[in-house]
Jmol script that loads the backbone (N, CA, C; Angstrom):
load data "model"
ATOM      1  N   UNK A   1      67.284 163.762 118.523  1.00  0.00           N
ATOM      2  CA  UNK A   1      67.072 162.806 117.454  1.00  0.00           C
ATOM      3  C   UNK A   1      65.582 162.515 117.332  1.00  0.00           C
ATOM      4  N   UNK A   2      65.204 162.183 116.148  1.00  0.00           N
ATOM      5  CA  UNK A   2      63.793 161.869 115.901  1.00  0.00           C
ATOM      6  C   UNK A   2      63.487 160.476 116.429  1.00  0.00           C
ATOM      7  N   UNK A   3      62.262 160.330 116.917  1.00  0.00           N
ATOM      8  CA  UNK A   3      61.821 159.014 117.375  1.00  0.00           C
ATOM      9  C   UNK A   3      61.621 158.108 116.176  1.00  0.00           C
ATOM     10  N   UNK A   4      62.178 156.920 116.231  1.00  0.00           N
ATOM     11  CA  UNK A   4      61.986 155.966 115.145  1.00  0.00           C
ATOM     12  C   UNK A   4      60.878 155.011 115.538  1.00  0.00           C
ATOM     13  N   UNK A   5      59.749 155.207 114.886  1.00  0.00           N
ATOM     14  CA  UNK A   5      58.617 154.299 115.116  1.00  0.00           C
ATOM     15  C   UNK A   5      58.726 153.144 114.133  1.00  0.00           C
ATOM     16  N   UNK A   6      57.872 152.189 114.299  1.00  0.00           N
ATOM     17  CA  UNK A   6      57.873 151.022 113.420  1.00  0.00           C
ATOM     18  C   UNK A   6      57.138 151.362 112.128  1.00  0.00           C
ATOM     19  N   UNK A   7      57.702 152.291 111.346  1.00  0.00           N
ATOM     20  CA  UNK A   7      57.096 152.712 110.092  1.00  0.00           C
ATOM     21  C   UNK A   7      58.000 152.318 108.940  1.00  0.00           C
ATOM     22  N   UNK A   8      57.379 151.891 107.868  1.00  0.00           N
ATOM     23  CA  UNK A   8      58.147 151.540 106.680  1.00  0.00           C
ATOM     24  C   UNK A   8      58.479 152.771 105.868  1.00  0.00           C
ATOM     25  N   UNK A   9      59.248 152.559 104.830  1.00  0.00           N
ATOM     26  CA  UNK A   9      59.653 153.658 103.966  1.00  0.00           C
ATOM     27  C   UNK A   9      58.449 154.290 103.268  1.00  0.00           C
ATOM     28  N   UNK A  10      57.461 153.453 102.877  1.00  0.00           N
ATOM     29  CA  UNK A  10      56.310 153.961 102.150  1.00  0.00           C
ATOM     30  C   UNK A  10      55.524 154.952 103.002  1.00  0.00           C
ATOM     31  N   UNK A  11      55.297 154.616 104.259  1.00  0.00           N
ATOM     32  CA  UNK A  11      54.517 155.530 105.090  1.00  0.00           C
ATOM     33  C   UNK A  11      55.344 156.765 105.428  1.00  0.00           C
ATOM     34  N   UNK A  12      56.642 156.626 105.515  1.00  0.00           N
ATOM     35  CA  UNK A  12      57.491 157.769 105.790  1.00  0.00           C
ATOM     36  C   UNK A  12      57.570 158.717 104.602  1.00  0.00           C
ATOM     37  N   UNK A  13      57.465 158.185 103.394  1.00  0.00           N
ATOM     38  CA  UNK A  13      57.547 159.007 102.190  1.00  0.00           C
ATOM     39  C   UNK A  13      56.187 159.536 101.780  1.00  0.00           C
ATOM     40  N   UNK A  14      55.134 159.110 102.440  1.00  0.00           N
ATOM     41  CA  UNK A  14      53.795 159.570 102.098  1.00  0.00           C
ATOM     42  C   UNK A  14      53.163 158.804 100.958  1.00  0.00           C
ATOM     43  N   UNK A  15      53.703 157.648 100.630  1.00  0.00           N
ATOM     44  CA  UNK A  15      53.147 156.846  99.547  1.00  0.00           C
ATOM     45  C   UNK A  15      52.059 155.931 100.087  1.00  0.00           C
ATOM     46  N   UNK A  16      51.156 155.556  99.212  1.00  0.00           N
ATOM     47  CA  UNK A  16      50.051 154.684  99.608  1.00  0.00           C
ATOM     48  C   UNK A  16      50.369 153.273  99.129  1.00  0.00           C
ATOM     49  N   UNK A  17      50.089 152.322  99.956  1.00  0.00           N
ATOM     50  CA  UNK A  17      50.291 150.931  99.565  1.00  0.00           C
ATOM     51  C   UNK A  17      49.011 150.441  98.890  1.00  0.00           C
ATOM     52  N   UNK A  18      49.084 150.276  97.586  1.00  0.00           N
ATOM     53  CA  UNK A  18      47.907 149.874  96.832  1.00  0.00           C
ATOM     54  C   UNK A  18      47.681 148.373  96.867  1.00  0.00           C
ATOM     55  N   UNK A  19      48.678 147.598  97.222  1.00  0.00           N
ATOM     56  CA  UNK A  19      48.507 146.160  97.193  1.00  0.00           C
ATOM     57  C   UNK A  19      47.730 145.633  98.393  1.00  0.00           C
ATOM     58  N   UNK A  20      47.423 146.488  99.358  1.00  0.00           N
ATOM     59  CA  UNK A  20      46.632 146.035 100.498  1.00  0.00           C
ATOM     60  C   UNK A  20      45.188 145.744 100.097  1.00  0.00           C
ATOM     61  N   UNK A  21      44.627 146.581  99.232  1.00  0.00           N
ATOM     62  CA  UNK A  21      43.248 146.399  98.790  1.00  0.00           C
ATOM     63  C   UNK A  21      43.210 146.439  97.277  1.00  0.00           C
ATOM     64  N   UNK A  22      42.445 145.534  96.719  1.00  0.00           N
ATOM     65  CA  UNK A  22      42.232 145.552  95.285  1.00  0.00           C
ATOM     66  C   UNK A  22      40.749 145.755  95.033  1.00  0.00           C
ATOM     67  N   UNK A  23      40.432 146.775  94.284  1.00  0.00           N
ATOM     68  CA  UNK A  23      39.043 147.028  93.927  1.00  0.00           C
ATOM     69  C   UNK A  23      38.867 146.693  92.455  1.00  0.00           C
ATOM     70  N   UNK A  24      38.001 145.754  92.185  1.00  0.00           N
ATOM     71  CA  UNK A  24      37.705 145.395  90.802  1.00  0.00           C
ATOM     72  C   UNK A  24      36.363 146.032  90.471  1.00  0.00           C
ATOM     73  N   UNK A  25      36.418 147.073  89.660  1.00  0.00           N
ATOM     74  CA  UNK A  25      35.194 147.778  89.305  1.00  0.00           C
ATOM     75  C   UNK A  25      34.643 147.326  87.972  1.00  0.00           C
ATOM     76  N   UNK A  26      35.465 146.687  87.158  1.00  0.00           N
ATOM     77  CA  UNK A  26      35.017 146.233  85.850  1.00  0.00           C
ATOM     78  C   UNK A  26      34.488 144.815  85.923  1.00  0.00           C
ATOM     79  N   UNK A  27      33.991 144.340  84.793  1.00  0.00           N
ATOM     80  CA  UNK A  27      33.485 142.956  84.778  1.00  0.00           C
ATOM     81  C   UNK A  27      34.637 141.960  84.879  1.00  0.00           C
ATOM     82  N   UNK A  28      34.414 140.914  85.614  1.00  0.00           N
ATOM     83  CA  UNK A  28      35.433 139.876  85.763  1.00  0.00           C
ATOM     84  C   UNK A  28      35.215 138.845  84.663  1.00  0.00           C
ATOM     85  N   UNK A  29      36.146 138.805  83.703  1.00  0.00           N
ATOM     86  CA  UNK A  29      36.046 137.867  82.588  1.00  0.00           C
ATOM     87  C   UNK A  29      37.132 136.810  82.708  1.00  0.00           C
ATOM     88  N   UNK A  30      36.759 135.614  82.312  1.00  0.00           N
ATOM     89  CA  UNK A  30      37.727 134.525  82.293  1.00  0.00           C
ATOM     90  C   UNK A  30      38.719 134.785  81.159  1.00  0.00           C
ATOM     91  N   UNK A  31      40.002 134.622  81.385  1.00  0.00           N
ATOM     92  CA  UNK A  31      40.984 134.880  80.318  1.00  0.00           C
ATOM     93  C   UNK A  31      40.743 134.036  79.060  1.00  0.00           C
ATOM     94  N   UNK A  32      40.241 132.818  79.234  1.00  0.00           N
ATOM     95  CA  UNK A  32      39.948 131.979  78.073  1.00  0.00           C
ATOM     96  C   UNK A  32      38.852 132.602  77.220  1.00  0.00           C
ATOM     97  N   UNK A  33      37.864 133.207  77.864  1.00  0.00           N
ATOM     98  CA  UNK A  33      36.772 133.853  77.132  1.00  0.00           C
ATOM     99  C   UNK A  33      37.298 135.002  76.282  1.00  0.00           C
ATOM    100  N   UNK A  34      38.237 135.754  76.793  1.00  0.00           N
ATOM    101  CA  UNK A  34      38.822 136.866  76.044  1.00  0.00           C
ATOM    102  C   UNK A  34      39.553 136.337  74.806  1.00  0.00           C
ATOM    103  N   UNK A  35      40.271 135.231  74.948  1.00  0.00           N
ATOM    104  CA  UNK A  35      40.976 134.634  73.815  1.00  0.00           C
ATOM    105  C   UNK A  35      39.972 134.137  72.778  1.00  0.00           C
ATOM    106  N   UNK A  36      38.898 133.480  73.226  1.00  0.00           N
ATOM    107  CA  UNK A  36      37.888 132.979  72.294  1.00  0.00           C
ATOM    108  C   UNK A  36      37.215 134.119  71.538  1.00  0.00           C
ATOM    109  N   UNK A  37      36.928 135.197  72.219  1.00  0.00           N
ATOM    110  CA  UNK A  37      36.304 136.352  71.570  1.00  0.00           C
ATOM    111  C   UNK A  37      37.258 136.943  70.531  1.00  0.00           C
ATOM    112  N   UNK A  38      38.538 137.051  70.862  1.00  0.00           N
ATOM    113  CA  UNK A  38      39.516 137.591  69.920  1.00  0.00           C
ATOM    114  C   UNK A  38      39.633 136.709  68.678  1.00  0.00           C
ATOM    115  N   UNK A  39      39.630 135.404  68.860  1.00  0.00           N
ATOM    116  CA  UNK A  39      39.699 134.493  67.721  1.00  0.00           C
ATOM    117  C   UNK A  39      38.443 134.611  66.869  1.00  0.00           C
ATOM    118  N   UNK A  40      37.279 134.687  67.498  1.00  0.00           N
ATOM    119  CA  UNK A  40      36.024 134.821  66.762  1.00  0.00           C
ATOM    120  C   UNK A  40      35.997 136.121  65.953  1.00  0.00           C
ATOM    121  N   UNK A  41      36.449 137.212  66.540  1.00  0.00           N
ATOM    122  CA  UNK A  41      36.475 138.492  65.824  1.00  0.00           C
ATOM    123  C   UNK A  41      37.450 138.416  64.651  1.00  0.00           C
ATOM    124  N   UNK A  42      38.588 137.782  64.830  1.00  0.00           N
ATOM    125  CA  UNK A  42      39.564 137.647  63.749  1.00  0.00           C
ATOM    126  C   UNK A  42      38.985 136.836  62.594  1.00  0.00           C
ATOM    127  N   UNK A  43      38.282 135.759  62.908  1.00  0.00           N
ATOM    128  CA  UNK A  43      37.675 134.925  61.861  1.00  0.00           C
ATOM    129  C   UNK A  43      36.600 135.726  61.129  1.00  0.00           C
ATOM    130  N   UNK A  44      35.783 136.451  61.835  1.00  0.00           N
ATOM    131  CA  UNK A  44      34.730 137.263  61.212  1.00  0.00           C
ATOM    132  C   UNK A  44      35.344 138.321  60.295  1.00  0.00           C
ATOM    133  N   UNK A  45      36.395 138.981  60.756  1.00  0.00           N
ATOM    134  CA  UNK A  45      37.045 140.020  59.946  1.00  0.00           C
ATOM    135  C   UNK A  45      37.643 139.418  58.675  1.00  0.00           C
ATOM    136  N   UNK A  46      38.190 138.220  58.774  1.00  0.00           N
ATOM    137  CA  UNK A  46      38.769 137.576  57.593  1.00  0.00           C
ATOM    138  C   UNK A  46      37.692 137.083  56.623  1.00  0.00           C
ATOM    139  N   UNK A  47      36.524 136.703  57.128  1.00  0.00           N
ATOM    140  CA  UNK A  47      35.467 136.184  56.251  1.00  0.00           C
ATOM    141  C   UNK A  47      34.594 137.274  55.641  1.00  0.00           C
ATOM    142  N   UNK A  48      34.558 138.453  56.210  1.00  0.00           N
ATOM    143  CA  UNK A  48      33.700 139.521  55.704  1.00  0.00           C
ATOM    144  C   UNK A  48      33.965 139.868  54.232  1.00  0.00           C
ATOM    145  N   UNK A  49      35.214 139.976  53.786  1.00  0.00           N
ATOM    146  CA  UNK A  49      35.420 140.311  52.360  1.00  0.00           C
ATOM    147  C   UNK A  49      34.882 139.253  51.387  1.00  0.00           C
ATOM    148  N   UNK A  50      34.767 138.006  51.808  1.00  0.00           N
ATOM    149  CA  UNK A  50      34.235 136.957  50.919  1.00  0.00           C
ATOM    150  C   UNK A  50      32.736 137.129  50.721  1.00  0.00           C
ATOM    151  N   UNK A  51      32.043 137.585  51.757  1.00  0.00           N
ATOM    152  CA  UNK A  51      30.594 137.759  51.657  1.00  0.00           C
ATOM    153  C   UNK A  51      30.210 139.149  51.162  1.00  0.00           C
ATOM    154  N   UNK A  52      31.037 140.143  51.413  1.00  0.00           N
ATOM    155  CA  UNK A  52      30.775 141.518  50.998  1.00  0.00           C
ATOM    156  C   UNK A  52      31.987 142.073  50.255  1.00  0.00           C
ATOM    157  N   UNK A  53      32.165 141.644  49.002  1.00  0.00           N
ATOM    158  CA  UNK A  53      33.338 142.130  48.247  1.00  0.00           C
ATOM    159  C   UNK A  53      33.205 143.621  47.912  1.00  0.00           C
ATOM    160  N   UNK A  54      34.339 144.258  47.804  1.00  0.00           N
ATOM    161  CA  UNK A  54      34.333 145.697  47.503  1.00  0.00           C
ATOM    162  C   UNK A  54      34.563 145.890  46.015  1.00  0.00           C
TER     163      UNK A  54
END
end "model"
wireframe off; spacefill off
backbone 0.3
color backbone group
């Protein structure tokens, strides 16, 4: 019989546990800032036709 070591299913299947380390390589933005930017872009897009009619 095979020796049963204290190994989980992930290590036995050859999978990597990604939740042990998190690498944030991108800029860390506050979620509120993202919402404010989206609202500002929406307002600008809606106002552009009034200032630059086609």
